[in-house]
C-alpha positions in Angstrom: 0.0 0.0 0.0 1.2 3.5 -0.7 1.8 6.2 1.9 -1.4 8.1 1.1 -3.7 5.1 1.4 -2.0 4.0 4.6 -2.4 7.6 5.9 -6.1 7.7 5.1 -6.5 4.3 6.9 -4.5 5.1 10.0 -5.7 8.7 10.4 -9.3 7.6 9.6 -9.1 4.9 12.3 -7.8 7.3 14.9 -10.5 9.9 14.1 -13.2 7.2 14.4 -11.7 6.3 17.8 -11.8 9.9 19.0 -15.3 10.4 17.9 -16.5 7.1 19.4 -15.0 8.0 22.7 -16.7 11.5 22.6 -20.1 9.8 22.0 -19.4 7.3 24.8 -18.4 10.0 27.3 -20.9 12.7 26.4 -21.2 15.4 29.1 -24.7 15.6 30.6 -24.0 18.3 33.2 -21.9 21.4 33.6 -19.7 19.6 36.1 -19.0 16.8 33.5 -18.5 19.5 30.8 -16.0 21.6 32.9 -14.1 19.1 35.1 -15.2 15.6 33.8 -17.3 15.1 36.9 -14.1 15.4 39.1 -13.6 11.6 39.1 -10.8 10.9 36.6 -8.1 8.4 37.8 -4.7 10.0 38.4 -2.8 7.9 35.9 -5.5 8.6 33.2 -5.4 12.3 34.1 -1.6 12.2 33.9 -1.8 10.8 30.4 -4.5 13.3 29.3 -2.4 16.1 30.8 0.6 15.0 28.8 -1.4 15.0 25.6 -3.0 18.4 26.5 0.4 19.9 27.2 2.4 18.2 24.3 0.9 20.2 21.5 1.7 20.5 17.8 4.6 22.7 19.0 6.1 19.8 20.9 5.4 17.0 18.4 5.9 18.9 15.1 7.9 22.0 15.7 10.2 21.5 18.8 12.5 18.9 17.1 12.5 21.1 14.0 13.8 24.1 16.0 16.4 22.0 17.8 17.4 20.4 14.5 18.0 23.8 12.8 19.4 25.9 15.6 21.0 23.2 17.8 22.0 24.3 21.3 19.9 27.4 21.2 16.8 25.2 20.8 17.4 23.8 24.3 15.7 26.9 25.8 12.4 25.3 24.7 13.3 22.0 26.4 14.4 23.6 29.6 11.6 26.2 29.8 8.7 23.9 29.1 9.8 21.0 31.3 10.9 23.3 34.1 7.6 25.1 34.0 5.7 21.9 34.3 7.7 21.0 37.5 6.9 24.4 38.9 3.2 23.9 38.1 3.1 20.4 39.6 4.9 21.4 42.9 3.8 25.0 43.6 0.3 25.3 42.1 -1.7 22.2 41.2 -2.4 20.8 44.7 -3.4 24.3 46.0 -5.7 25.1 43.1 -7.2 21.6 43.5 -7.9 22.3 47.2 -9.7 25.5 46.2 -12.0 23.3 44.2 -13.3 25.6 41.5 -13.8 25.0 37.8 -11.5 27.4 36.1 -8.5 29.8 36.6 -10.7 33.0 36.3 -13.0 31.3 38.9 -10.0 31.1 41.3 -8.9 34.7 40.6 -12.4 36.1 40.8 -13.1 34.5 44.2 -9.6 35.0 45.7 -9.5 38.6 44.7 -13.2 39.1 45.7 -13.9 41.0 42.5 -15.9 40.6 39.3 -13.5 42.9 37.6 -10.6 40.6 38.5 -12.6 37.7 37.1 -13.3 39.5 33.8 -9.6 40.6 33.4 -8.6 36.9 34.0 -11.2 35.8 31.4 -9.7 38.2 28.8 -6.2 37.1 29.6 -7.2 33.4 29.3 -9.0 33.9 26.0 -6.1 36.0 24.6 -3.6 33.3 25.6 -5.7 30.5 24.3 -6.4 32.0 20.9 -2.6 32.8 20.4 -1.8 29.2 21.4 -4.5 27.6 19.2 -3.3 29.4 16.1 -0.1 27.2 16.3 -2.2 24.1 16.7 -4.4 24.7 13.7 -1.4 25.5 11.6 0.1 22.1 12.6 -3.2 20.4 11.5 -3.0 22.1 8.2 0.7 21.2 7.6 0.0 17.5 8.3 -3.1 17.3 6.0 -1.5 19.3 3.2 1.4 16.9 2.9 0.0 13.4 3.7 -3.6 13.7 2.4 -2.5 15.9 -0.4 -5.2 18.5 0.2 -4.9 22.3 0.5 -3.8 23.6 3.9 -7.2 25.3 4.2 -9.1 22.0 3.6 -6.9 20.3 6.2 -7.8 23.0 8.8 -11.5 22.6 8.0 -11.3 18.8 8.6 -9.5 19.4 11.9 -12.1 21.9 12.9 -14.9 19.4 12.3 -13.3 16.7 14.4 -12.4 19.0 17.3 -15.9 20.6 17.1 -17.5 17.2 17.5 -15.7 15.9 20.6 -15.0 19.2 22.3 -18.5 20.6 21.9 -20.3 17.3 22.5 -18.2 15.8 25.3 -16.7 18.8 27.1 -13.9 18.0 29.6 -15.3 14.4 30.0 -15.1 13.7 26.3 -11.8 15.5 25.9 -10.1 13.7 28.8 -10.7 10.2 27.5 -10.0 11.3 24.0 -6.7 12.7 25.1 -5.7 9.4 26.7 -6.1 7.8 23.3 -4.3 10.7 21.6 -1.4 10.4 24.0 -1.0 6.7 23.1 -1.1 7.6 19.4 1.3 10.5 19.5 3.9 8.9 21.7 3.9 5.7 19.7 4.2 7.8 16.5 7.0 9.8 17.9 9.1 7.0 19.3 8.8 4.4 16.5 10.8 6.5 13.9 13.2 7.7 16.5 14.0 4.1 17.5 14.2 3.0 13.9 16.7 5.7 13.0 18.8 5.3 16.2 19.3 1.6 15.4 20.1 2.4 11.7 22.6 5.1 12.6 24.2 4.0 15.9 23.0 0.5 16.6 21.4 1.6 19.9 17.7 0.9 20.4 17.3 3.8 22.8 17.5 7.2 20.9 18.7 8.8 24.2 21.8 6.6 24.2 22.2 6.9 20.4 22.4 10.7 20.8 25.8 10.5 22.4 27.0 7.4 20.5 29.3 6.5 17.7 27.9 6.3 14.2 28.0 2.9 12.4 28.4 2.1 8.7 26.2 0.0 6.4 27.8 -3.2 7.7 27.1 -2.3 11.3 30.7 -1.5 12.2 31.8 1.6 14.2 33.1 4.5 12.2 34.9 6.2 15.0 32.9 9.3 14.5 30.3 10.4 17.1 26.9 11.8 16.0 27.4 15.3 17.5 31.0 15.5 16.2 29.7 14.7 12.7 27.0 17.3 13.1 29.4 20.0 14.3 31.7 19.2 11.3 28.8 19.4 8.8 27.6 22.6 10.3 31.0 24.2 10.2 31.6 23.0 6.6 28.3 24.6 5.4 28.8 27.9 7.2 26.2 27.3 10.0 27.1 27.9 13.7 28.4 24.9 15.6 25.5 22.6 16.5 26.6 22.2 20.1 27.4 25.9 20.7 24.8 28.6 21.2 24.7 31.9 19.3 22.1 33.6 21.5 23.2 36.0 24.3 23.0 34.4 27.7 20.5 37.0 29.0 18.1 36.2 26.1 18.5 32.4 26.8 17.7 33.1 30.5 14.7 35.2 29.7 13.2 33.0 27.0 13.6 30.0 29.3 12.0 31.9 32.2 9.1 33.1 30.0 8.4 29.6 28.8 8.8 28.2 32.3 6.5 30.7 34.1 4.2 30.7 31.1 3.7 26.9 31.4 2.8 27.4 35.0 0.2 29.9 34.0 -1.4 28.1 31.1 -5.2 27.8 31.9 -5.8 24.7 29.8 -3.1 22.7 31.7 -4.1 24.0 35.2 -7.8 23.0 34.7 -6.7 19.4 34.2 -5.9 19.2 38.0 -9.6 20.1 38.8 -10.7 16.8 37.3 -9.3 14.4 39.9 -11.2 13.3 43.1 -8.7 14.5 45.8 -5.7 16.9 46.3 -3.4 13.9 46.7 -4.6 12.7 43.2 -3.6 16.1 41.8 0.0 15.6 43.0 0.0 12.0 41.7 -1.4 12.8 38.3 1.2 15.7 38.0 4.0 13.1 38.6 2.6 10.7 36.1 2.2 13.5 33.5 5.9 14.3 34.0 6.9 10.7 33.3 4.7 10.6 30.1 6.1 14.0 29.0 9.7 12.9 29.7 9.5 10.0 27.2 9.1 12.5 24.3 11.2 15.3 25.7 14.3 13.2 26.3 14.0 11.8 22.7 13.7 15.2 21.0 17.4 16.1 21.0 18.3 12.7 19.5 15.7 12.8 16.8 16.7 16.4 16.0 20.3 15.4 15.5 19.6 12.3 13.5 17.2 14.2 11.2 19.7 17.0 10.7 22.5 14.7 9.6 20.2 12.7 7.3 18.7 15.9 5.8 22.0 17.5 4.9 23.5 14.3 3.5 20.5 13.5 1.3 20.3 17.0 -0.1 24.1 17.7 -0.6 25.1 14.1 -1.5 28.0 12.0 -0.1 30.6 14.4 -1.5 28.8 17.6 -0.3 28.6 19.1 -3.8 24.8 18.7 -4.2 22.7 16.3 -6.1 20.9 16.8 -9.5 17.3 18.0 -9.1 16.1 15.3 -11.4 17.4 12.6 -9.1 16.8 14.4 -5.9 15.2 12.3 -3.0 11.4 11.9 -3.4 10.8 13.5 0.0 12.0 16.9 -1.3 9.6 16.8 -4.3 6.8 15.6 -2.0 7.2 18.5 0.4 7.7 21.0 -2.5 4.0 20.4 -3.4 3.0 21.9 0.0 5.1 25.0 -0.5 7.1 24.2 2.7 10.2 23.4 0.8 11.4 25.6 -2.1 14.4 25.2 -4.4 16.0 28.1 -6.3 18.9 27.2 -8.7 21.1 30.2 -8.0 24.2 29.0 -9.9 22.2 27.3 -12.8 24.0 24.0 -12.5 20.9 21.9 -12.0 22.0 20.7 -8.6 20.3 21.4 -5.3 22.6 22.5 -2.5 21.9 23.4 1.1 24.2 25.8 2.9 24.3 29.0 4.9 24.1 32.5 3.5 23.4 33.8 0.1 24.5 30.7 -1.8 21.8 28.6 -0.1 19.4 27.1 -2.7 17.0 25.3 -0.3 14.3 27.1 1.7 13.1 24.6 4.3 10.3 25.2 6.8 11.3 24.1 10.2 7.9 22.7 10.9 8.3 19.8 8.5 11.3 18.1 10.2 9.5 15.5 12.3 6.9 14.8 9.7 9.6 14.5 7.0 12.1 12.5 9.1 10.7 9.0 8.2 10.8 9.8 4.5 14.3 11.3 4.7 15.5 8.1 6.4 13.6 5.9 3.9 11.5 4.2 6.6 8.5 2.0 5.7 5.3 3.7 4.5 3.3 2.7 7.6 5.8 4.6 9.8 5.3 7.8 7.6 1.5 7.4 8.0 1.8 6.8 11.7 3.8 10.0 12.2 1.0 11.9 10.3 -1.6 10.4 12.8 0.7 11.4 15.7 1.0 15.0 14.6 -2.7 15.3 14.2 -3.3 13.7 17.7 -0.9 16.3 19.2 -2.5 19.3 17.5 -6.1 18.2 18.1 -5.6 17.2 21.8 -4.2 20.6 22.7 -6.8 22.4 20.5 -9.6 20.7 22.4 -8.2 21.7 25.8 -7.8 25.3 24.7 -11.3 25.4 23.3 -12.7 24.1 26.6 -11.0 27.0 28.4 -12.4 29.5 26.0 -15.9 28.0 26.3 -15.9 27.8 30.1 -14.4 31.3 30.4 -17.3 32.6 28.5 -20.2 30.5 29.8 -19.1 30.0 33.4 -17.0 33.0 34.3 -18.4 35.7 32.1 -22.1 34.7 32.0 -22.9 32.5 35.0 -20.7 34.3 37.5 -21.1 37.8 36.1 -23.7 38.8 33.6 -26.4 36.1 34.0 -26.1 34.7 37.5 -29.6 33.1 37.5 -29.3 30.9 34.4 -30.0 27.2 34.8 -27.4 24.4 34.5 -28.7 23.3 31.1 -28.7 26.9 29.8 -25.1 27.3 31.0 -24.1 24.1 29.2 -25.8 25.4 26.0 -23.8 28.6 26.2 -20.6 26.6 26.8 -21.2 24.6 23.6 -22.0 27.8 21.6 -18.8 29.4 22.9 -16.8 26.3 22.0 -18.3 26.3 18.5 -17.4 30.0 17.9 -13.9 29.2 19.3 -13.5 26.5 16.7 -14.4 28.9 13.9 -11.9 31.5 15.1 -9.2 28.9 15.6 -9.8 27.8 12.0 -9.3 31.3 10.8 -5.9 31.5 12.7 -5.0 28.2 11.3 -5.5 29.4 7.7 -3.8 32.8 8.4 -1.1 31.9 11.0 1.1 34.7 12.4 4.3 32.6 12.3 5.7 29.1 12.5 4.2 26.9 15.2 6.7 27.0 18.0 7.2 30.8 17.7 3.5 31.4 18.0 3.2 29.1 21.0 6.2 30.8 22.6 4.3 34.1 22.4 1.3 32.5 24.2 3.6 31.3 27.0 5.0 34.8 27.3 1.5 36.3 27.7 0.6 33.7 30.3 3.8 34.4 32.3 3.1 38.2 32.2 -0.6 38.0 33.1 -2.1 34.9 34.9 1.0 33.4 36.6 1.7 36.2 39.0 -2.0 36.6 39.9 -2.2 32.8 40.7 1.0 32.5 42.6 0.3 35.6 44.7 -3.3 34.4 45.2 -1.9 31.2 46.8 1.1 32.5 48.7 0.3 36.1 49.7 -2.1 37.1 52.4 -1.7 40.8 51.6 -2.3 40.9 47.8 -5.6 42.7 47.2 -7.9 43.0 44.2 -6.6 46.4 43.1 -3.0 45.1 43.0 -3.9 41.9 41.2 -6.0 43.7 38.6 -3.4 46.4 37.9 -0.6 43.8 37.7 -2.5 41.6 35.2 -3.5 44.5 33.0 -0.1 46.2 32.9 1.8 42.9 32.6 -0.4 41.7 29.6 -0.4 45.1 27.8 3.4 45.7 28.2 4.2 42.2 26.9 1.6 42.2 24.1 2.8 45.6 23.0 6.5 44.6 22.9 5.7 41.4 20.9 3.3 43.2 18.6 5.9 45.9 17.8 8.7 43.6 16.9 6.6 40.8 15.3 3.9 42.8 13.4 4.3 46.6 13.5 8.1 46.9 12.7 9.5 43.4 12.1 12.5 45.0 10.3 13.7 46.2 13.8 13.5 42.7 15.3 17.1 42.3 16.2 19.2 42.2 19.4 20.4 45.8 18.7 16.9 47.1 19.2 15.6 44.8 21.9 15.3 46.0 25.5 18.5 44.8 27.3 19.0 42.3 24.4 15.8 40.4 25.3 13.8 39.0 22.3 10.0 39.1 22.0 9.9 35.4 22.9 11.6 36.2 26.3 9.9 39.4 27.1 7.1 37.6 29.0 9.5 37.2 31.9 10.0 41.0 31.9 6.2 41.4 31.8 6.0 39.0 34.8 8.4 41.2 36.8 6.4 44.3 35.8 3.2 42.5 36.9 4.7 41.6 40.4 6.1 45.2 40.8 2.9 47.0 39.9 0.8 44.6 42.0 2.8 45.0 45.1 3.1 48.8 44.7 -0.7 49.3 44.1 -1.6 46.9 47.0 0.5 49.0 49.4 -1.5 52.2 48.8 -5.0 50.6 48.6 -7.3 48.9 51.0 -6.4 45.8 53.0 -8.0 42.5 52.0 -11.0 41.2 54.0 -10.4 38.7 56.9 -12.4 36.0 55.2 -10.1 36.1 52.2 -7.1 35.8 54.5 -8.8 32.7 56.0 -9.4 31.4 52.5 -5.7 31.7 51.6 -4.7 29.9 54.8 -7.1 27.1 53.9 -5.6 26.8 50.4 -2.1 26.8 51.7 -2.6 23.7 53.8 -4.1 21.4 51.1 -5.8 18.7 53.2 -9.1 17.2 52.0 -10.7 16.7 48.7 -11.7 20.2 47.7 -14.8 19.1 45.7 -15.3 21.2 42.6 -18.3 23.4 43.2 -20.1 26.6 42.1 -20.9 28.2 45.4 
């Protein structure tokens, strides 16, 4: 069977599975729609959290970034994993003890203010739409290559599937669908990595193959280590050394910080900890999620290095002089059809050649690396089809989680808790589904008109989360003096300062987007950490000159700080 037929079969089977689970686990109440009834097993929740958190940026784009920029790509690995540890240790159990449905719910009650709740809703929706743009682009990239349809058509198909199980099943449907999606995406990621590790180094574990000696066709050691080979190829072609960074250390520090604190402020990940029965289960599920995440994240550097070596050698040929376009590897021509690879014969010799600088003839989109890796390494057709299904699982699982945050922020926090307090449970559920449907449509628009490549868009979302929601949540848990005026001012100023900085360099004046013009040499991807410091500073300054918080709120903070008991999710 050819790749396209296998892709239709495998992707079709996974979509049928997701939709079947959604029908089986249809939400019948707002509690089931928002927090899956609060009865999800910790291991299942850990798996669903891992799928929710490992988005298209993790599956499709992360290895692509590391593959192209080498050491500098480690900021994404450090920031995202470090942030998850911070979330698991410092926030998840306390928020679970509080026992509400959403992040704006916590902020609205902790800061005894409908204004604070509304600001948190705006922040959550802003973050989620920025994040979901990257997911829908990932869906479009996968469909455009493997099902040979237009990117727009691919996005429409993805919208239809997400619409079905997110709108129908809510958190209950999403949770059990994400368990299936985790199994699909981790299998799809690990199979080609193991294949290539065995082919190139003889080691079954990619993590060991990453630091191992390369082998020849007969299986004998070549005496050359993978990273040494990659450094040599990079230097030969004019790229910076793969194992050396080119970013300023201050920028590395701030990007890592923005990703880390942003992870800890992501509303769609935080809400997952409201779905387990007890506070102890929140800690346990966070631990399991870290195990499930680590399987992929410890493999990413190895897969990136394997892919980079294979890509350079298949494009430039064994003698590094290029190969004739007519006899070029089929993966290049396959991806050319999508527009994500472009060849320009600058010296008119008919050969394709990949190098650094003006002589480069190959324009390769970073987002294709993981999806193209099985083709580059000439792996079996079923592996190529499996990777397509894995990429879709990663994008769709996170999209569903983000859509749920958007729908609950509108129906629960904006309508039920603010504008329409007397609506019935069924009416609230109806509004949640309408909001999710509108969210799907807007997400589709961003997928068709994306503001950048997947991981860069997602990095911006993390920066916005770090600058707005994270300080409000962490101060809400650990400060008995932070009042509503301080929290609101901090969130507004933090979000506006970060969004303005990002908008200026990314959209208003992209020509100025260089380290010479950045504040203290900090890139837009790292400015979220500056926004976080601004948020903290403004919040504490304002709280010092405004009213003290009520005694009952102090008592609430004390009860959250000592998380004993179940903390049942509730409305009142």
